[in-house]
C-alpha positions in Angstrom: -23.8 -13.7 -8.9 -21.9 -16.5 -10.6 -23.3 -20.0 -9.6 -19.9 -21.2 -8.5 -19.5 -18.2 -6.3 -22.9 -18.8 -4.7 -21.7 -22.3 -3.8 -18.3 -21.2 -2.4 -19.4 -18.3 -0.2 -21.5 -20.3 2.3 -18.7 -22.9 2.5 -16.1 -20.2 3.0 -18.2 -18.6 5.7 -18.6 -22.0 7.4 -14.9 -22.8 7.3 -14.0 -19.3 8.6 -16.5 -19.7 11.5 -15.0 -23.1 12.3 -11.5 -21.7 12.3 -12.5 -18.8 14.5 -14.2 -21.2 16.9 -11.0 -23.3 17.2 -9.1 -20.1 17.9 -11.6 -19.2 20.7 -11.3 -22.6 22.2 -7.5 -22.4 22.1 -7.6 -19.1 24.1 -10.2 -20.4 26.5 -8.3 -23.7 27.1 -4.8 -22.1 27.6 -4.9 -23.2 31.3 -6.2 -26.7 30.6 -4.0 -29.6 29.8 -4.8 -32.7 27.7 -4.4 -35.0 30.7 -6.8 -32.8 32.7 -9.4 -32.9 29.9 -9.2 -36.6 29.4 -9.3 -37.3 33.1 -12.4 -35.1 33.5 -14.1 -37.0 30.6 -13.2 -40.3 32.2 -14.5 -39.1 35.5 -18.0 -38.4 34.2 -20.3 -39.9 36.8 -22.0 -43.1 35.6 -25.4 -41.7 36.9 -25.0 -38.6 34.8 -24.1 -40.6 31.7 -27.0 -43.0 32.1 -29.4 -40.1 32.7 -28.0 -38.3 29.6 -28.6 -41.5 27.5 -32.1 -41.8 28.9 -32.9 -38.2 28.0 -31.5 -38.7 24.5 -33.8 -41.7 24.1 -36.7 -39.6 25.3 -35.7 -36.8 23.0 -35.7 -39.0 19.9 -39.1 -40.4 21.0 -40.3 -36.8 21.1 -38.9 -36.3 17.6 -41.2 -39.1 16.4 -44.0 -36.8 17.4 -43.0 -34.5 14.5 -43.8 -37.2 12.0 -46.9 -38.4 13.8 -48.3 -34.8 13.6 -47.3 -34.6 10.0 -49.3 -37.7 9.1 -52.3 -36.3 11.0 -51.8 -33.1 9.0 -52.0 -34.9 5.7 -54.8 -37.1 6.9 -53.0 -40.4 6.1 -52.9 -43.4 8.3 -49.7 -45.4 8.8 -48.4 -47.7 11.4 -46.8 -45.9 14.3 -44.0 -48.4 14.5 -43.1 -47.6 10.8 -43.3 -43.8 11.5 -41.1 -44.2 14.5 -38.5 -46.3 12.6 -38.3 -43.8 9.7 -38.3 -40.8 12.0 -35.4 -42.1 14.2 -33.2 -42.9 11.2 -34.0 -39.6 9.6 -33.0 -37.6 12.7 -30.0 -39.8 13.6 -28.6 -39.1 10.1 -29.6 -35.5 9.6 -28.4 -34.3 13.0 -24.9 -35.2 12.0 -24.9 -34.6 8.3 -26.3 -31.0 8.6 -28.9 -29.5 6.3 -31.5 -31.3 8.5 -34.5 -30.6 6.3 -32.9 -31.9 3.1 -31.0 -34.9 4.5 -34.0 -35.9 6.7 -36.3 -35.7 3.7 -34.1 -38.1 1.8 -34.2 -40.8 4.5 -38.0 -40.4 4.8 -38.4 -40.6 1.1 -36.7 -44.0 1.2 -39.2 -45.4 3.6 -42.4 -43.5 3.2 -42.7 -43.9 -0.5 -42.3 -47.7 0.0 -45.3 -47.5 2.3 -47.6 -45.7 -0.1 -46.8 -42.0 0.5 -46.9 -40.0 -2.7 -44.3 -37.3 -3.6 -46.9 -34.5 -2.9 -47.8 -36.0 0.5 -44.1 -36.2 1.3 -43.7 -32.5 0.5 -46.4 -31.7 3.0 -44.8 -33.9 5.6 -41.5 -32.0 5.1 -43.4 -28.7 5.4 -45.1 -29.9 8.6 -42.0 -31.1 10.5 -40.1 -28.0 9.3 -42.7 -25.7 10.8 -42.7 -27.8 14.0 -38.9 -27.6 14.2 -38.9 -23.8 14.3 -42.0 -23.3 16.5 -40.4 -24.7 19.6 -37.0 -23.1 19.0 -38.7 -19.7 18.8 -41.0 -20.2 21.8 -38.3 -21.6 24.1 -35.6 -19.3 22.8 -37.8 -16.3 23.3 -38.9 -17.4 26.8 -35.4 -18.1 27.9 -34.2 -14.7 26.7 -37.1 -13.1 28.7 -36.7 -15.1 31.9 -32.9 -15.3 31.9 -31.1 -13.5 29.1 -27.7 -14.7 28.0 -25.2 -14.7 30.8 -22.6 -12.7 28.9 -25.2 -10.0 28.1 -26.1 -9.0 31.7 -23.4 -6.2 31.8 -23.7 -5.2 28.2 -25.9 -2.4 26.6 -27.2 -5.2 24.3 -29.4 -6.7 27.0 -32.6 -4.6 26.2 -32.2 -5.6 22.6 -32.0 -9.3 23.5 -35.2 -8.9 25.7 -36.9 -7.2 22.7 -35.8 -10.0 20.5 -37.1 -12.5 23.0 -40.5 -10.9 22.8 -40.5 -11.0 19.0 -39.6 -14.7 19.1 -42.4 -15.3 21.6 -44.9 -13.6 19.3 -44.4 -15.9 16.4 -46.0 -19.1 17.8 -49.2 -17.3 18.8 -49.4 -15.7 15.4 -49.0 -19.1 13.8 -51.8 -20.5 15.9 -54.0 -17.6 15.1 -53.4 -18.0 11.4 -54.6 -21.6 11.5 -58.0 -20.2 12.7 -58.2 -17.2 10.4 -56.7 -18.4 7.2 -58.3 -21.3 5.4 -56.8 -20.8 1.9 -53.9 -23.2 1.4 -50.3 -21.9 0.8 -48.9 -22.5 -2.7 -45.2 -23.2 -3.3 -43.7 -24.6 -6.5 -47.0 -26.0 -7.7 -47.7 -27.9 -4.4 -50.6 -26.9 -2.2 -50.0 -26.8 1.6 -53.3 -26.5 3.5 -53.3 -24.8 6.9 -53.3 -27.3 9.8 -56.1 -27.4 12.3 -55.7 -25.5 15.6 -55.3 -28.8 17.4 -52.5 -30.0 15.1 -50.8 -26.5 15.3 -50.9 -26.6 19.1 -49.5 -30.1 19.1 -46.6 -28.9 16.9 -45.8 -26.1 19.3 -45.9 -28.4 22.4 -43.9 -31.3 20.9 -41.3 -28.9 19.6 -40.8 -27.2 23.0 -40.5 -30.7 24.6 -37.9 -31.6 22.0 -35.7 -28.6 22.5 -36.0 -28.8 26.3 -35.0 -32.4 26.3 -32.0 -31.8 23.9 -30.8 -29.1 26.3 -31.4 -31.3 29.3 -29.1 -34.0 27.9 -26.2 -31.5 28.1 -27.4 -29.9 31.3 -27.3 -33.2 33.3 -23.6 -33.6 32.2 -22.5 -30.3 33.6 -20.6 -30.2 36.9 -21.8 -28.5 40.1 -22.1 -24.7 40.0 -23.9 -24.7 36.7 -26.4 -21.9 36.0 -30.1 -22.3 36.2 -31.8 -24.2 33.4 -33.3 -21.3 31.6 -30.0 -19.3 31.7 -28.3 -22.4 30.3 -31.0 -23.0 27.8 -30.7 -19.5 26.2 -27.0 -20.1 25.6 -27.7 -23.7 24.3 -30.4 -22.6 21.8 -28.3 -19.7 20.5 -25.3 -22.0 20.1 -27.4 -24.6 18.3 -28.9 -22.0 16.0 -25.6 -20.4 15.0 -24.0 -23.8 14.6 -26.7 -24.7 12.1 -26.2 -21.4 10.3 -22.5 -22.0 10.0 -23.1 -24.9 7.5 -20.6 -27.0 9.5 -22.0 -30.5 9.8 -23.5 -30.9 13.2 -22.1 -27.5 14.1 -18.9 -29.2 15.3 -16.5 -26.7 16.9 -18.9 -23.8 16.4 -21.4 -25.0 19.0 -18.6 -25.8 21.5 -16.9 -22.5 21.1 -20.1 -20.5 21.6 -21.1 -22.5 24.7 -17.7 -21.9 26.2 -18.1 -18.1 25.6 -21.7 -17.8 26.6 -21.4 -19.8 29.9 -18.1 -18.3 30.8 -19.6 -16.3 33.8 -20.7 -19.7 35.4 -18.3 -22.4 34.3 -14.7 -22.4 33.3 -13.6 -24.0 30.0 -11.9 -26.9 31.9 -15.3 -27.7 33.6 -17.5 -27.2 30.5 -15.5 -28.8 27.7 -15.5 -32.4 29.1 -19.3 -32.2 29.3 -19.5 -31.0 25.7 -17.3 -33.9 24.5 -19.5 -36.5 26.3 -22.7 -34.7 25.0 -21.4 -34.9 21.4 -20.8 -38.6 21.8 -24.1 -39.4 23.5 -26.5 -37.1 21.6 -24.8 -37.2 18.1 -22.4 -40.1 17.5 -24.3 -42.9 19.3 -27.6 -42.3 17.5 -25.7 -41.8 14.2 -24.0 -45.1 14.5 -27.3 -46.8 15.3 -29.0 -45.1 12.4 -26.2 -46.0 10.0 -26.4 -49.6 11.0 -30.1 -49.5 10.7 -29.9 -48.1 7.1 -27.5 -50.8 6.1 -29.6 -53.5 7.7 -32.6 -52.3 5.9 -30.7 -52.2 2.6 -29.6 -55.8 3.1 -33.2 -56.9 4.0 -34.7 -55.1 1.0 -32.3 -56.6 -1.4 -32.8 -60.1 0.1 -36.6 -59.7 -0.2 -36.2 -58.4 -3.8 -38.5 -55.5 -3.1 -38.8 -53.3 -6.2 -41.4 -50.6 -6.5 -42.6 -49.1 -9.7 -39.7 -47.8 -11.7 -37.3 -49.0 -9.1 -38.0 -45.9 -7.0 -36.8 -47.6 -3.8 -33.6 -48.8 -5.4 -32.9 -45.4 -6.8 -33.2 -43.7 -3.4 -31.3 -46.5 -1.6 -28.4 -46.1 -4.0 -28.3 -42.4 -3.3 -28.8 -42.5 0.4 -26.6 -45.5 1.5 -23.4 -44.3 -0.3 -23.7 -40.8 1.2 -24.2 -42.2 4.7 -21.2 -44.6 4.2 -19.2 -41.7 2.8 -19.9 -39.7 6.0 -19.0 -42.6 8.2 -15.8 -43.1 6.4 -15.0 -39.4 6.8 -15.6 -39.7 10.5 -13.4 -42.8 10.7 -10.6 -40.8 8.9 -11.0 -38.0 11.5 -10.8 -40.5 14.3 -7.4 -41.8 12.9 -6.1 -38.3 12.5 -7.1 -37.3 16.0 -5.7 -40.5 17.5 -2.4 -39.7 15.8 -2.4 -36.2 17.2 -2.9 -37.2 20.9 -0.9 -39.2 23.4 -1.5 -42.9 23.7 -2.5 -44.7 26.9 0.8 -45.1 28.9 -0.1 -48.7 30.1 -0.9 -49.9 26.6 2.2 -48.2 25.1 4.4 -50.1 27.6 2.7 -53.3 26.7 3.3 -52.8 23.0 6.9 -52.0 23.7 7.3 -55.5 25.2 6.0 -57.1 22.1 7.1 -55.0 19.2 10.3 -53.1 18.3 10.2 -49.3 18.3 10.4 -48.9 14.5 7.1 -50.8 14.1 5.4 -48.6 16.6 6.8 -45.4 14.9 5.8 -46.6 11.4 2.3 -47.7 12.6 1.7 -44.3 14.2 2.9 -42.5 11.0 0.9 -44.7 8.7 -2.2 -44.5 10.9 -2.4 -40.7 10.3 -1.7 -41.0 6.6 -4.5 -43.6 6.3 -6.8 -41.2 8.1 -6.1 -38.6 5.4 -6.6 -41.3 2.8 -10.0 -42.1 4.2 -11.0 -38.5 4.1 -10.1 -38.3 0.4 -11.8 -41.6 -0.4 -15.1 -40.7 1.4 -16.2 -38.5 -1.5 -15.7 -41.3 -3.9 -17.9 -43.5 -1.7 -20.6 -40.9 -1.7 -20.5 -41.0 -5.5 -20.9 -44.8 -5.5 -17.5 -45.4 -7.2 -16.4 -49.1 -7.1 -12.8 -48.0 -7.1 -13.4 -46.0 -4.0 -15.1 -49.0 -2.4 -12.1 -51.3 -2.9 -9.5 -48.7 -1.9 -11.5 -47.7 1.3 -11.9 -51.4 2.3 -8.1 -51.8 2.0 -7.4 -48.6 3.9 -9.8 -49.6 6.7 -8.1 -53.0 7.1 -4.7 -51.3 7.1 -6.0 -48.7 9.6 -7.2 -51.5 12.0 -3.7 -53.1 11.9 -1.9 -49.8 12.5 -4.3 -48.9 15.4 -3.4 -52.1 17.2 0.3 -51.9 16.4 0.8 -48.4 17.5 -0.7 -48.8 21.0 -3.4 -51.5 21.2 -6.1 -48.9 20.4 -8.7 -51.6 20.1 -11.5 -49.0 20.3 -10.4 -47.5 17.0 -9.9 -51.0 15.5 -13.4 -52.0 16.6 -14.9 -48.9 15.1 -13.1 -49.5 11.8 -14.2 -53.2 11.9 -17.8 -52.2 12.3 -17.5 -49.8 9.4 -15.9 -52.5 7.3 -18.7 -54.9 7.9 -21.3 -52.2 7.1 -19.4 -51.4 3.9 -19.3 -55.0 2.9 -23.0 -55.5 3.4 -23.7 -52.3 1.3 -21.4 -53.5 -1.5 -24.2 -53.5 -4.2 -24.7 -49.8 -3.8 -21.1 -49.1 -5.1 -21.4 -50.0 -8.8 -20.2 -47.0 -10.7 -17.2 -47.5 -13.0 -16.2 -43.8 -13.2 -12.5 -43.1 -12.6 -11.9 -41.8 -9.1 -9.6 -39.0 -10.3 -11.9 -37.8 -13.0 -14.6 -36.7 -10.6 -15.2 -33.2 -9.2 -14.3 -32.3 -5.6 -16.8 -29.7 -4.4 -15.9 -26.6 -2.3 -17.8 -28.1 0.6 -15.8 -31.3 0.5 -12.5 -29.4 0.2 -13.5 -27.3 3.2 -14.4 -30.3 5.2 -11.1 -31.9 4.4 -9.2 -28.7 5.4 -11.3 -28.5 8.6 -10.5 -32.1 9.5 -6.7 -31.7 9.0 -6.8 -28.4 10.8 -8.7 -30.0 13.8 -6.0 -32.7 14.2 -3.3 -30.1 14.1 -5.1 -27.9 16.6 -5.7 -30.9 18.9 -2.1 -32.0 18.6 -0.7 -28.7 19.7 -3.2 -28.5 22.5 -2.3 -32.0 23.7 1.5 -31.2 23.5 1.5 -27.5 24.4 3.8 -28.3 27.4 6.5 -29.5 25.0 9.4 -27.2 24.1 9.4 -27.4 20.3 12.7 -27.5 18.6 14.3 -28.9 15.4 15.5 -31.9 17.4 11.9 -33.1 17.9 11.7 -34.2 14.3 14.5 -36.7 14.7 13.7 -38.1 18.2 12.7 -41.7 18.0 11.8 -43.1 21.5 8.9 -44.8 23.2 7.7 -41.7 25.0 8.5 -39.2 22.2 4.8 -38.8 21.3 5.2 -35.1 20.4 7.7 -36.1 17.8 5.4 -38.8 16.4 2.6 -36.2 16.3 4.7 -33.8 14.2 5.8 -36.5 11.8 2.3 -38.0 11.4 0.8 -34.6 10.8 3.3 -33.9 8.1 2.6 -37.3 6.6 -1.1 -36.7 6.5 -0.7 -33.2 5.1 1.7 -34.4 2.4 -0.7 -37.1 1.4 -3.5 -34.4 1.0 -1.1 -32.0 -0.8 0.1 -34.6 -3.2 -3.5 -35.6 -4.0 -4.4 -32.0 -4.5 -1.5 -31.4 -6.9 -2.4 -34.6 -8.8 -6.0 -33.5 -8.9 -5.4 -29.7 -9.1 -8.3 -29.4 -6.7 -11.1 -28.0 -8.7 -13.6 -28.9 -11.4 -12.3 -31.6 -13.7 -12.7 -30.7 -17.4 -15.9 -32.1 -18.7 -15.6 -35.2 -20.9 -18.2 -35.2 -23.6 -16.6 -37.3 -26.4 -18.3 -37.6 -29.7 -19.7 -41.1 -30.4 -17.6 -43.7 -32.2 -18.9 -46.0 -35.0 -19.4 -48.8 -32.4 -21.3 -46.4 -30.1 -23.6 -45.5 -33.0 -24.1 -49.2 -33.8 -25.1 -49.9 -30.1 -27.3 -46.9 -30.1 -29.0 -48.1 -33.3 -29.9 -51.4 -31.6 -31.4 -49.5 -28.7 -33.4 -47.2 -31.0 -34.9 -50.3 -32.8 -36.5 -51.3 -29.4 -38.7 -48.2 -29.2 -41.0 -46.2 -31.5 -39.9 -42.6 -31.5 -37.9 -40.9 -34.2 -36.2 -38.0 -32.3 -33.2 -40.2 -31.3 -32.1 -40.2 -34.9 -30.5 -36.9 -34.2 -27.6 -38.8 -32.6 -26.4 -39.5 -36.2 -25.4 -35.9 -36.5 -22.4 -36.9 -34.3 -22.5 -33.6 -32.5 -23.7 -35.0 -29.2 -22.1 -37.4 -26.7 -23.8 -40.6 -25.7 -24.0 -41.9 -22.1 -25.0 -45.6 -22.0 -26.1 -47.6 -19.0 -23.9 -50.5 -18.0 -25.8 -53.0 -20.2 -25.8 -50.6 -23.1 -29.6 -51.1 -23.3 -30.5 -47.4 -22.8 -28.7 -44.1 -23.3 -29.1 -40.3 -23.2 -27.6 -38.0 -25.8 -26.2 -34.8 -24.5 -24.1 -31.7 -25.1 -22.2 -29.4 -22.8 -22.2 -25.6 -22.9 -20.2 -24.0 -20.1 -21.4 -25.7 -16.9 -24.8 -26.6 -18.4 -25.1 -30.3 -19.4 -28.1 -30.7 -21.7 -29.6 -34.1 -22.3 -31.7 -34.0 -25.5 -35.1 -35.5 -25.0 -36.1 -38.4 -22.7 -33.8 -41.4 -22.3 -33.8 -43.8 -25.2 -34.5 -47.4 -24.5 -36.9 -49.6 -22.5 -38.9 -47.4 -20.0 -37.9 -49.7 -17.2 -34.3 -48.5 -17.6 -35.1 -44.8 -17.6 -34.6 -44.2 -13.9 -31.1 -45.7 -13.8 -29.9 -43.8 -16.8 -31.3 -40.5 -15.5 -29.6 -41.1 -12.2 -26.3 -41.9 -14.0 -26.5 -38.7 -16.0 -27.2 -36.6 -12.9 -24.2 -38.3 -11.2 -22.0 -37.6 -14.2 -23.0 -33.9 -14.1 -22.2 -33.8 -10.4 -18.8 -35.4 -10.9 -17.8 -32.5 -13.2 -19.7 -29.7 -11.4 -22.2 -29.5 -14.2 -25.8 -28.3 -14.1 -28.1 -31.1 -15.4 -30.8 -30.2 -17.9 -33.2 -32.4 -19.8 -34.4 -30.5 -22.9 -37.6 -31.2 -24.8 -38.9 -34.1 -22.6 -42.4 -35.3 -23.0 -45.1 -35.3 -20.4 -45.2 -39.0 -19.9 -42.1 -39.2 -17.7 -42.2 -35.8 -15.8 -42.7 -37.7 -12.6 -39.4 -39.4 -13.1 -37.5 -36.1 -13.2 -39.6 -34.8 -10.2 -38.5 -37.9 -8.2 -34.9 -36.7 -8.6 -35.7 -33.2 -7.4 -35.8 -31.5 -10.8 -38.5 -29.0 -11.7 -39.7 -28.1 -15.1 -41.0 -25.4 -17.4 -43.0 -25.8 -20.6 -41.2 -25.1 -23.8 -44.0 -25.5 -26.3 -46.0 -28.2 -28.0 -45.2 -30.8 -30.7 -47.6 -31.4 -33.5 -48.5 -35.0 -34.3 -50.8 -36.0 -37.2 -52.8 -39.2 -36.9 -52.1 -40.9 -40.3 -54.7 -43.6 -39.7 -57.4 -40.9 -40.1 -55.5 -38.6 -42.5 -57.1 -38.5 -46.0 -57.2 -36.3 -49.1 -60.9 -37.1 -49.5 -63.8 -35.1 -48.2 -64.5 -31.4 -47.6 -62.1 -31.0 -44.7 -59.1 -32.0 -47.0 -60.0 -29.6 -49.8 -57.1 -27.3 -48.8 -54.6 -30.1 -49.1 -55.9 -31.2 -52.5 -55.7 -27.6 -53.7 -52.0 -27.3 -52.8 -51.2 -30.7 -54.5 -53.1 -29.7 -57.7 -51.4 -26.3 -57.9 -48.0 -28.1 -57.7 -49.0 -30.5 -60.5 -50.1 -27.5 -62.6 -46.6 -26.1 -62.1 -45.1 -29.4 -63.4 -44.1 -30.6 -60.0 -44.0 -34.3 -59.0 -43.2 -36.1 -55.8 -41.1 -39.2 -55.1 -39.1 -40.7 -52.2 -35.4 -41.5 -52.7 -34.3 -44.6 -50.7 -31.1 -44.3 -48.8 -29.1 -46.1 -51.4 -30.2 -43.6 -54.1 -29.4 -40.5 -52.0 -25.6 -40.2 -52.6 -26.2 -39.9 -56.4 -28.4 -36.8 -55.7 -26.2 -35.4 -53.0 -24.6 -32.6 -55.2 -28.1 -31.3 -56.1 -29.3 -31.6 -52.5 -26.3 -29.7 -51.3 -27.0 -26.9 -53.8 -30.6 -26.6 -52.6 -29.4 -26.5 -48.9 -26.9 -23.7 -49.7 -29.5 -21.7 -51.6 -31.9 -22.1 -48.7 -29.3 -21.0 -46.2 -28.4 -18.0 -48.3 -32.0 -16.9 -48.6 -32.3 -17.2 -44.8 -29.1 -15.2 -44.2 -28.1 -17.6 -41.5 -25.9 -20.4 -40.5 -26.6 -24.1 -39.8 -28.0 -25.0 -36.4 -27.3 -28.2 -34.6 -27.9 -30.3 -31.4 -31.7 -30.4 -31.4 -32.0 -29.5 -35.1 -30.5 -31.3 -38.1 -27.9 -29.7 -40.3 -26.7 -30.7 -43.8 -24.1 -33.4 -43.5 -23.6 -35.9 -46.3 -23.1 -38.9 -44.0 -26.2 -37.9 -42.0 -28.5 -37.2 -45.0 -27.4 -40.4 -46.7 -28.7 -42.6 -43.7 -32.3 -41.8 -44.4 -34.9 -41.8 -47.2 -35.4 -38.3 -48.8 -38.7 -37.0 -50.1 -38.2 -34.6 -53.1 -40.3 -32.4 -55.3 -39.1 -32.3 -58.9 -39.8 -30.1 -61.9 -38.4 -30.8 -65.3 -35.9 -33.3 -63.9 -34.6 -30.8 -61.3 -35.2 -31.1 -57.6 -36.8 -28.0 -56.2 -37.3 -29.1 -52.5 -36.4 -32.0 -50.3 -36.9 -33.3 -46.8 -35.1 -36.2 -45.1 -37.4 -38.7 -43.5 -37.0 -40.3 -40.1 -38.8 -43.6 -40.4 -39.3 -45.0 -36.9 -39.1 -48.6 -35.9 -42.2 -50.8 -36.2 -43.7 -48.2 -38.6 -45.1 -46.4 -35.6 -43.8 -42.9 -36.3 -42.7 -40.9 -39.4 -41.2 -37.4 -39.2 -39.1 -34.9 -41.2 -35.9 -33.2 -40.1 -34.3 -31.0 -42.8 -36.9 -29.3 -45.1 -35.2 -27.1 -47.7 -36.1 -25.6 -51.1 -34.8 -23.3 -53.8 -35.6 -19.6 -53.7 -37.3 -19.9 -57.1 -39.4 -23.0 -56.2 -43.2 -22.8 -56.7 -45.2 -21.2 -53.9 -46.4 -23.5 -51.2 -43.9 -26.1 -52.3 -43.1 -27.2 -48.8 -46.8 -27.6 -47.8 -47.3 -29.8 -50.9 -44.2 -31.8 -49.9 -45.7 -32.4 -46.4 -49.0 -33.5 -47.8 -47.3 -36.0 -50.1 -45.1 -37.3 -47.3 -48.1 -37.8 -45.1 -50.0 -39.6 -47.8 -46.9 -41.7 -48.6 -46.4 -42.5 -44.8 -50.0 -43.7 -44.6 -49.6 -46.0 -47.6 -46.5 -47.4 -46.0 -48.5 -48.2 -42.8 -47.1 -45.6 -40.4 -49.5 -44.5 -37.6 -48.4 -40.9 -37.0 -46.5 -38.1 -38.6 -44.5 -35.6 -36.4 -44.4 -32.0 -37.6 -42.1 -30.8 -34.9 -42.3 -28.2 -32.2 -44.2 -24.9 -32.0 -42.1 -23.1 -29.4 -43.9 -21.4 -26.5 -47.3 -22.6 -27.7 -49.9 -23.6 -25.1 -48.3 -21.7 -22.2 -51.0 -20.2 -20.0 -50.6 -16.6 -18.7 -52.2 -15.7 -15.4 -51.2 -13.6 -12.4 -50.6 -16.9 -10.5 -48.4 -18.6 -13.0 -44.6 -18.6 -12.6 -42.5 -15.9 -14.1 -41.2 -18.1 -17.0 -44.8 -19.0 -18.0 -45.8 -15.3 -18.0 -42.7 -14.3 -20.0 -43.2 -17.2 -22.5 -46.9 -16.4 -23.0 -46.1 -12.7 -23.5 -43.3 -13.5 -26.0 -45.6 -15.9 -27.9 -48.3 -13.3 -28.1 -46.2 -10.2 -28.9 -43.0 -11.5 -30.3 -44.0 -12.3 -33.8 -41.5 -9.9 -35.2 -38.7 -11.8 -33.5 -39.8 -15.3 -34.3 -43.0 -16.4 -36.0 -44.3 -18.2 -32.9 -48.0 -17.9 -33.8 -47.5 -18.2 -37.5 -45.6 -21.5 -37.1 -48.3 -23.0 -34.9 -51.0 -21.8 -37.3 -49.1 -23.4 -40.2 -48.9 -26.7 -38.5 -52.5 -26.5 -37.3 -53.6 -26.8 -41.0 -53.0 -30.5 -40.7 -55.3 -31.0 -37.6 -52.5 -32.4 -35.4 -52.7 -33.5 -31.8 -50.5 -31.2 -29.7 -48.1 -32.9 -27.3 -46.5 -30.6 -24.6 -42.7 -30.6 -24.2 -40.8 -29.4 -21.2 -37.4 -28.5 -19.9 -36.4 -30.2 -16.6 -33.7 -28.5 -14.5 -32.6 -28.2 -10.9 -34.7 -25.1 -10.2 -33.6 -21.9 -8.5 -32.4 -18.8 -10.4 -30.5 -20.8 -13.0 -33.1 -20.8 -15.7 -32.0 -17.6 -17.7 -28.4 -18.9 -17.8 -29.6 -22.4 -18.8 -31.8 -21.1 -21.6 -28.9 -19.0 -22.9 -26.6 -22.0 -22.8 -29.1 -24.2 -24.6 -29.6 -21.5 -27.3 -25.8 -21.3 -27.7 -25.6 -25.1 -27.9 -28.2 -25.2 -30.7 -26.7 -22.2 -32.5 -23.2 -23.5 -32.3 -21.9 -20.8 -29.9 -23.0 -17.5 -28.4 -21.9 -15.5 -31.4 -24.3 -17.5 -33.6 -27.4 -17.0 -31.4 -28.6 -13.8 -33.0 -28.0 -15.0 -36.6 -31.1 -16.2 -38.3 
């Protein structure tokens, strides 16, 4: 299945489920008016509200137990106060964002790595609390189905099936407890080992999870009016609604959870009785902790920046700049929804009359209209905030201030204005996180974000028609301008918000922006040359082929060179520049890929920085090994060098000699070098490659010294030399010879080049890659490793894998492994095909030698 289709299908299912849920609510609420609903919400007993808040606090305290057990599981000591703080923030954010395991892990990573938890330990923590999450859900869900099946199933043939399903759910926790006693071998997943917990820890997981789910249900239960079902009958409906809400991929299960609860509890409670409790529950259990969590994250960000806390490689700063913008983007989206919903509902009559005494009607009408438009604008800008765009930051700040003004002018809605003010303060304090200069309209808008935008607009329309369903709609409503013509204002505001979104969509053509991978200019190459001079490797010289784009950091002190094939964005090698800047430029490349819907790949990276790619969630596979000869010990003396002396003497007998052409002398020999290259290509029956391999280009070849073998005044073979900075590394790129050159001419050229490099003071000589070399093949290794090892062992007729390694082994090199880092999943075959096409110059060229 196409990767884009795999992304769209879950989003489409979620949006469809959300729309169906709204349709269900519309049918169920046909006898309920807006004023009845708001009055019921306002009439929530203070005692019930206080009890619900207390139970919510107890529930979040129980959630801390998930993390305490996880630390006991990994055998690591950490302050309980620190664990409680990180746990609360993680659940406050993840309960609203959705994808709880992923978003919760991001928050935990921010804090736990600061306090000495390794990436592997964090993986085990995520494993532990994920298991805990499901244990209680299965145990309580199964028990509630057995004791009191779903109310709506009592009269249906499906009841026996639900009872059987309850038994199956109930069996899972005991089987898990038994497995902790019987199985001692750890589980293996993606190279990480997960030991089985002790029976005591497993029992604690089950108990704390059951307490968690029971408390979560109790928060809503205490808000229900008299006549509610028994707790277990209620709990079965609650757990099913929560589970299906999570499966819908709708953040927080909004709409889906409410619609299911209305249906499942219909035999006990009418929609007019249940919906007010659901609205209050959503505010108490979700929005209140989320607001506290967001403020906590911003406060922590401010504190960390003030204290100048920077961990190795700026790991904390990296996670902060990923987490804070996403949280602020979500908060901005919520604020936009609030403005839209406010514009779709009647204002408080007393406040509206007060505004009428102070302001003329046109100001009230314009403020109402602009408030909804600004709500739609905030929805659009939220994705730019999530991507750290500075333009989105400034536009959002302006929109929030304007939204505060319109909220006050349209009806003294000080609650909305206060919410927007708090968001503005939080945004102001988080200003350093929004430092990307990318153009707002150049970035991609994902299917999930588009669905969320459609869902928000649809919700405001649904709520408006619900609030004004008593109105007799006619054409005249569009042109009625009067203080109590709120249905007219709703219609005009809805059209304004929709038009704003449609215009934006037309301007943006809602979809993937075309990728922008411009070839480097002369000034780019000059800046890159200064960066190359600060490090020791020669591989970055490939940028002078001018077939790769360059992505610099803001200070232009580091860069990655990359190419694009389809949706695969391939960065060639590790970042170039000071190692301290690697983290920032890798993050910048990943964000750039995300902006344009690309799949990020780092091709032929070394082992020294694999942890960096792992920190960003990438996985890696081995591509092969690079041969490096130690020139400080290389010599033509002694018995071990006899084979090299023999090759050199044979060349001398054939009348061959070696010399190095300095760059200034290369243009005068260019015609002859071109002829040798064409002859070599004709003999190979192939075409030039590129990207990770050099090709013959006069500007490129002229930049470097060229080693040549001559006979009788004619050049028979040549190799252009990459002479690294500080005389640390010397390597060759193009190595070509005439078809009638002496046998072993290239081996003799290599020996001469190594000897020359040693005389010039270079420390190592790079012979290049041996593809698929060094890949182990066992039954336990991943599929790629087994395929690579098999191809290396049996694919000699396709490509001389073993022969190439054996040839380079003659020089007694040190073998340095190289890897491909990618996002994981099932993308690898497509990625490898795209990389091959990028190197070959297109898919048609892949199978040409």
